[in-house]
N, C-alpha and C positions, 0 to 999 in steps of 0.2 A: 847808511853808516851805523855801525853798532856803537852804542853809547857806553861810557865807562861804568865800571862796577864800583860801588861804594859800600863799604862795610860800616854800618852804624852800630856803635856799641853804647847802649843806654839801658839802665835798669828801670827807669820811670816809663811805664807803659804809655802814658799820654804823650810824653816828649818823643818817645820812639815812634809812635803812630804819626805825630805831626811831621817829623823829619822824613819818615818813609813816604808819606802821602805827597809832601811837597816835591821831593826829589824824584819820585816815580812819575809825577806829572811832567817833570822836566826831561823825562825819557832816560833816566839813569837806571841801571840794573842795581837793585838793592839787596844786600844781605844784612841780617841783623843778629846781634848777640846781646845777651842781657847780663853777662858777667865776664870776668877776665879770662878764665880758662876756655870758655866758649869762643871768645874773640881770638885767642891765640890759635886755637884749632882751625877756625874759619880762615884766618889770615894765611896760615900755612897751606891750607888746602886750595883756596880760591885765588890767592894773590890779587886782591882787589887793587884798583887804581888809586884809591883813597880810603883812609879810615877816619871816621868822625868818632872820637873817643871821649866818652864821659870820664871825667877825672875821678869822681866819687862813685866807685863801684863797690859792691859788697865783696868782702874777701880780698882778692887781688885788685888793688886800685888801678885806675887808668894809666897813671904814670909808670907804675911797675910793669904793666903790660907793654907800654910803649918801649921801655928799656929792654925788655926781653926780645921784642920784635927787632929792635935796632941791633942787638947783639947777634942775631941769627942772620948769616949771610943770605939765606933764602928769602928773608922778609925785610932786610935792612933798608932797601930803597923805597919801600912803600911809604908815601907821605902820610903822616898822622897829624890830625888837627884835634887839639884838646877842646872839649866842650865843657864849660864849667860856670857855676854861679859862685863858687867860693873864691875868697881872697887867698892867694897862694903865699906861703912863707918863702923866704929866700931860697931854701934848698929845693922846694917844689918848683919855684919859678925857674931856677937854673936847670932842673931836670926837664921842664917843659921846653925851654929854649933849645936844649941839647937834642931832644928826641922828637920834637914836633915842629912842623912848618908854620904853625900859627895857632890861633885859638878863636873860638866863637863863644861869646858870653851868653849865659842863660839869664832870663828866659830867651829862647831862640826866636829871633825876629824872622818871619818868613821871607821878607824882602832881603834881609841881610844874608840869610842862608843861601838863597838862590843866587845872589850876587857874588858871594865869596867862594862858593864851591868851584866854579870854573877857574878862578885865580889859583886856588890851592892845587887843583889838578895840573895846571900849567907849571906851577912851581915843582911839583913832583916829577913832571916830564923833564924839566931842566936838570933836576938832581940826577936823573937816570941817564942823562946825556942824550935825550930824545927830542 
């Protein structure tokens, strides 16, 4: 059985490597992007099963990327999980709730990441009616 594809959007090379290594060991197919424009391009081309989106990205932040993906019918049903160490203000929190199926706090706990990803994938399948 083929495993799901996860797009990890993270500008911190160490965090990106950690998440990629952990999820590759779990047999997920991993795509990576280090900024918003690259994430938008990959999401539209590859249609991943899940996106793990760093909120604090250079230039176009993760919440803005999530908004654009949700506004595009081709990518609107891809579940997005915010990954952040920051405390969100009310506007940011509302945007996250509107556009993301959940969030993972930083620093990312390996056990937590491995435990949460299947649940987020399942939530995405329910949203898509599958």
